[in-house]
PAVEX-502751 format. One record per atom (N, C-alpha, C): x, y, z; atom name; residue in three letters; residue number from 1. Coordinates in Angstrom, 1 decimal. Example, Ala and Ser with C-alpha at 12.3 -4.5 7.8 and 13.67 -1.06 7.14 Angstrom:
<nodes>
> x:y:z:at:aa:i
> 13.2:-5.7:7.8:N:ala:1
> 12.3:-4.5:7.8:CA:ala:1
> 13.2:-3.3:7.8:C:ala:1
> 12.8:-2.2:7.1:N:ser:2
> 13.7:-1.1:7.1:CA:ser:2
> 12.9:0.0:7.9:C:ser:2
</nodes>
This chain:
<nodes>
> x:y:z:at:aa:i
> -5.8:0.1:-8.9:N:met:1
> -6.0:1.8:-9.1:CA:met:1
> -7.4:2.1:-9.5:C:met:1
> -7.3:2.9:-8.4:N:thr:2
> -9.0:4.0:-9.1:CA:thr:2
> -8.7:5.4:-9.2:C:thr:2
> -8.9:5.3:-10.5:N:val:3
> -9.1:6.5:-10.8:CA:val:3
> -11.1:7.5:-10.8:C:val:3
> -10.6:8.8:-10.1:N:lys:4
> -12.4:9.4:-9.8:CA:lys:4
> -12.0:10.7:-11.1:C:lys:4
> -12.6:10.3:-12.3:N:leu:5
> -13.0:10.8:-13.3:CA:leu:5
> -13.7:12.0:-12.8:C:leu:5
> -13.8:13.5:-13.7:N:pro:6
> -14.6:14.5:-13.2:CA:pro:6
> -16.4:13.5:-14.0:C:pro:6
> -16.8:14.3:-14.0:N:ala:7
> -18.2:13.8:-14.7:CA:ala:7
> -17.9:13.3:-16.3:C:ala:7
> -17.2:15.5:-16.9:N:arg:8
> -17.5:14.8:-18.8:CA:arg:8
> -16.7:13.9:-19.1:C:arg:8
> -15.8:13.7:-18.5:N:glu:9
> -14.4:13.0:-18.5:CA:glu:9
> -14.8:11.3:-18.2:C:glu:9
> -16.0:11.0:-17.3:N:asn:10
> -16.6:9.2:-17.0:CA:asn:10
> -17.7:10.0:-18.4:C:asn:10
> -18.0:10.4:-19.1:N:asp:11
> -19.2:11.3:-20.0:CA:asp:11
> -18.2:10.0:-21.0:C:asp:11
> -16.9:11.0:-21.0:N:val:12
> -16.2:10.1:-22.7:CA:val:12
> -15.6:9.3:-22.5:C:val:12
> -15.1:8.2:-21.3:N:ala:13
> -15.1:7.3:-21.0:CA:ala:13
> -15.6:5.8:-21.2:C:ala:13
> -16.9:6.5:-21.0:N:arg:14
> -17.9:5.7:-21.5:CA:arg:14
> -18.2:5.7:-22.6:C:arg:14
> -17.9:6.1:-23.8:N:leu:15
> -18.5:6.6:-24.8:CA:leu:15
> -17.4:5.3:-26.0:C:leu:15
> -15.4:6.1:-24.8:N:met:16
> -14.8:5.3:-25.6:CA:met:16
> -14.3:3.5:-24.9:C:met:16
> -16.0:3.4:-24.0:N:ser:17
> -15.8:1.8:-23.9:CA:ser:17
> -16.4:1.3:-24.4:C:ser:17
> -17.3:1.9:-25.5:N:gln:18
> -18.2:1.3:-26.5:CA:gln:18
> -17.9:1.6:-28.0:C:gln:18
> -16.4:1.6:-27.9:N:gly:19
> -16.0:1.9:-29.0:CA:gly:19
> -16.0:3.1:-30.1:C:gly:19
> -16.9:4.4:-29.2:N:leu:20
> -17.3:5.5:-30.3:CA:leu:20
> -15.3:6.2:-30.3:C:leu:20
> -15.2:6.8:-30.8:N:ser:21
> -14.2:8.0:-31.8:CA:ser:21
> -13.8:9.1:-31.8:C:ser:21
> -13.6:10.1:-32.0:N:asn:22
> -13.4:11.3:-30.8:CA:asn:22
> -14.8:11.8:-32.2:C:asn:22
> -14.6:12.2:-33.0:N:lys:23
> -16.3:12.7:-33.9:CA:lys:23
> -17.4:12.1:-33.5:C:lys:23
> -18.1:10.7:-32.9:N:leu:24
> -19.0:9.9:-32.6:CA:leu:24
> -19.4:10.8:-31.3:C:leu:24
> -18.1:10.5:-30.0:N:ile:25
> -18.1:11.2:-28.8:CA:ile:25
> -18.3:12.6:-29.0:C:ile:25
> -17.6:13.1:-29.7:N:ala:26
> -17.9:14.7:-30.1:CA:ala:26
> -20.2:15.1:-29.9:C:ala:26
> -19.9:14.1:-31.2:N:ala:27
> -21.6:14.2:-31.6:CA:ala:27
> -22.3:14.1:-30.5:C:ala:27
> -21.9:12.6:-29.7:N:gln:28
> -23.1:12.1:-28.7:CA:gln:28
> -23.3:13.3:-27.4:C:gln:28
> -21.9:14.1:-27.2:N:leu:29
> -21.9:15.4:-26.4:CA:leu:29
> -22.4:15.7:-25.9:C:leu:29
> -22.6:16.1:-27.8:N:gly:30
> -22.1:18.2:-28.1:CA:gly:30
> -21.6:18.8:-28.1:C:gly:30
> -20.5:17.7:-28.3:N:leu:31
> -18.9:18.8:-28.2:CA:leu:31
> -18.0:19.0:-29.4:C:leu:31
> -16.9:19.9:-29.5:N:ser:32
> -16.1:19.9:-30.7:CA:ser:32
> -15.6:18.2:-31.3:C:ser:32
> -14.9:18.5:-32.0:N:glu:33
> -14.3:16.9:-32.2:CA:glu:33
> -12.9:17.6:-30.9:C:glu:33
> -12.4:18.7:-31.7:N:his:34
> -11.3:19.1:-30.5:CA:his:34
> -11.8:19.0:-29.3:C:his:34
> -12.3:19.0:-28.6:N:thr:35
> -12.9:19.1:-26.7:CA:thr:35
> -12.9:17.9:-26.8:C:thr:35
> -13.4:16.6:-27.1:N:ala:36
> -13.6:15.0:-27.3:CA:ala:36
> -12.0:14.7:-27.5:C:ala:36
> -11.1:15.2:-28.3:N:lys:37
> -10.0:14.9:-28.0:CA:lys:37
> -9.5:15.1:-26.9:C:lys:37
> -9.2:16.5:-26.2:N:phe:38
> -8.8:16.4:-24.9:CA:phe:38
> -9.2:16.0:-24.4:C:phe:38
> -10.2:15.6:-23.2:N:his:39
> -11.3:14.8:-22.5:CA:his:39
> -10.8:13.5:-22.8:C:his:39
> -10.5:12.8:-24.1:N:val:40
> -10.0:11.4:-24.0:CA:val:40
> -8.5:11.6:-23.7:C:val:40
> -7.9:12.9:-24.6:N:arg:41
> -6.3:12.6:-23.1:CA:arg:41
> -6.2:13.1:-22.5:C:arg:41
> -7.2:13.1:-21.7:N:asn:42
> -7.7:13.7:-20.3:CA:asn:42
> -7.6:12.6:-19.3:C:asn:42
> -8.0:12.2:-19.9:N:val:43
> -9.4:10.2:-19.5:CA:val:43
> -7.3:9.3:-19.8:C:val:43
> -7.2:9.1:-20.8:N:cys:44
> -5.8:8.6:-21.3:CA:cys:44
> -4.9:8.5:-19.9:C:cys:44
> -4.3:10.1:-18.9:N:val:45
> -3.5:10.0:-18.9:CA:val:45
> -3.8:9.9:-17.2:C:val:45
> -4.8:10.1:-17.0:N:lys:46
> -5.3:9.6:-16.0:CA:lys:46
> -5.6:8.7:-15.8:C:lys:46
> -5.4:7.0:-16.4:N:tyr:47
> -5.4:5.9:-16.4:CA:tyr:47
> -3.4:5.6:-17.3:C:tyr:47
> -3.3:6.1:-16.6:N:gly:48
> -1.7:5.9:-16.5:CA:gly:48
> -0.9:5.8:-18.1:C:gly:48
> -2.1:6.2:-19.9:N:thr:49
> -1.2:4.9:-20.6:CA:thr:49
> -1.2:6.2:-21.5:C:thr:49
> -1.5:6.1:-22.8:N:ser:50
> -1.4:6.4:-23.9:CA:ser:50
> -2.1:6.0:-25.0:C:ser:50
> -2.9:5.3:-24.2:N:ser:51
> -3.2:4.0:-25.4:CA:ser:51
> -5.6:3.5:-24.7:C:ser:51
> -5.6:4.7:-25.8:N:arg:52
> -7.2:5.2:-25.8:CA:arg:52
> -8.0:3.4:-25.1:C:arg:52
> -7.4:2.4:-26.2:N:val:53
> -8.3:1.2:-26.0:CA:val:53
> -8.1:1.2:-24.6:C:val:53
> -6.7:0.8:-23.3:N:val:54
> -6.3:0.4:-23.2:CA:val:54
> -7.0:1.4:-21.4:C:val:54
> -6.7:3.3:-22.1:N:ala:55
> -8.0:3.4:-20.7:CA:ala:55
> -9.3:3.4:-21.0:C:ala:55
> -10.4:2.9:-22.1:N:ala:56
> -11.5:2.2:-22.6:CA:ala:56
> -11.7:1.4:-21.0:C:ala:56
> -10.6:0.4:-21.5:N:val:57
> -10.3:-1.1:-20.6:CA:val:57
> -10.3:-0.7:-19.6:C:val:57
> -9.7:-0.4:-18.8:N:gly:58
> -9.9:0.2:-17.7:CA:gly:58
> -10.9:0.4:-17.0:C:gly:58
> -11.0:1.6:-18.0:N:tyr:59
> -12.8:2.4:-17.0:CA:tyr:59
> -13.7:1.0:-17.3:C:tyr:59
> -14.4:0.0:-18.1:N:ala:60
> -15.4:-0.7:-18.3:CA:ala:60
> -15.1:-1.1:-17.1:C:ala:60
> -13.5:-1.9:-16.8:N:val:61
> -13.0:-3.2:-15.9:CA:val:61
> -13.5:-2.1:-14.0:C:val:61
> -13.6:-0.9:-14.4:N:ala:62
> -13.5:-0.9:-12.9:CA:ala:62
> -15.1:-0.4:-12.6:C:ala:62
> -15.7:0.0:-13.6:N:gln:63
> -16.9:0.4:-13.6:CA:gln:63
> -17.9:-1.5:-13.0:C:gln:63
> -17.5:-2.3:-13.5:N:val:64
> -17.3:-4.0:-13.1:CA:val:64
> -17.7:-4.3:-11.8:C:val:64
> -16.2:-3.9:-11.5:N:leu:65
> -16.1:-4.0:-10.2:CA:leu:65
> -16.5:-2.7:-9.0:C:leu:65
> -16.6:-1.6:-9.2:N:glu:66
> -17.7:-1.0:-9.0:CA:glu:66
> -18.9:-1.9:-8.6:C:glu:66
> -19.5:-2.3:-9.4:N:thr:67
> -20.7:-2.7:-9.0:CA:thr:67
> -20.9:-4.1:-8.4:C:thr:67
> -19.9:-5.2:-8.3:N:lys:68
> -19.9:-6.6:-8.5:CA:lys:68
> -19.1:-7.0:-6.9:C:lys:68
> -19.2:-6.9:-5.8:N:pro:69
> -18.5:-7.0:-4.7:CA:pro:69
> -17.4:-8.2:-5.3:C:pro:69
> -16.4:-8.1:-4.9:N:leu:70
> -15.7:-9.4:-5.6:CA:leu:70
> -15.2:-10.6:-4.8:C:leu:70
> -16.3:-10.3:-2.7:N:val:71
> -16.5:-11.4:-2.4:CA:val:71
> -17.5:-11.4:-2.4:C:val:71
> -18.6:-12.3:-2.5:N:pro:72
> -19.9:-12.4:-1.9:CA:pro:72
> -19.9:-12.2:-0.3:C:pro:72
> -21.6:-11.3:-0.3:N:ala:73
> -21.7:-10.9:1.2:CA:ala:73
> -22.7:-11.7:1.6:C:ala:73
</nodes>
């Protein structure tokens, strides 16, 4: 499943995959905690889950697959 995220949601997903809380995501990106939570919810919806852990793992796996081909060239 390929998920295309806007730039801000991509930043949020990257920080989610590093285990940051909404509060720390907000601080890192200069957002309010409410706005960070809004973006976290959007990332979860786009990954088809209500779990931030599942969405973060999905994002991390997608990043690995995007940078490393499945079949050697």
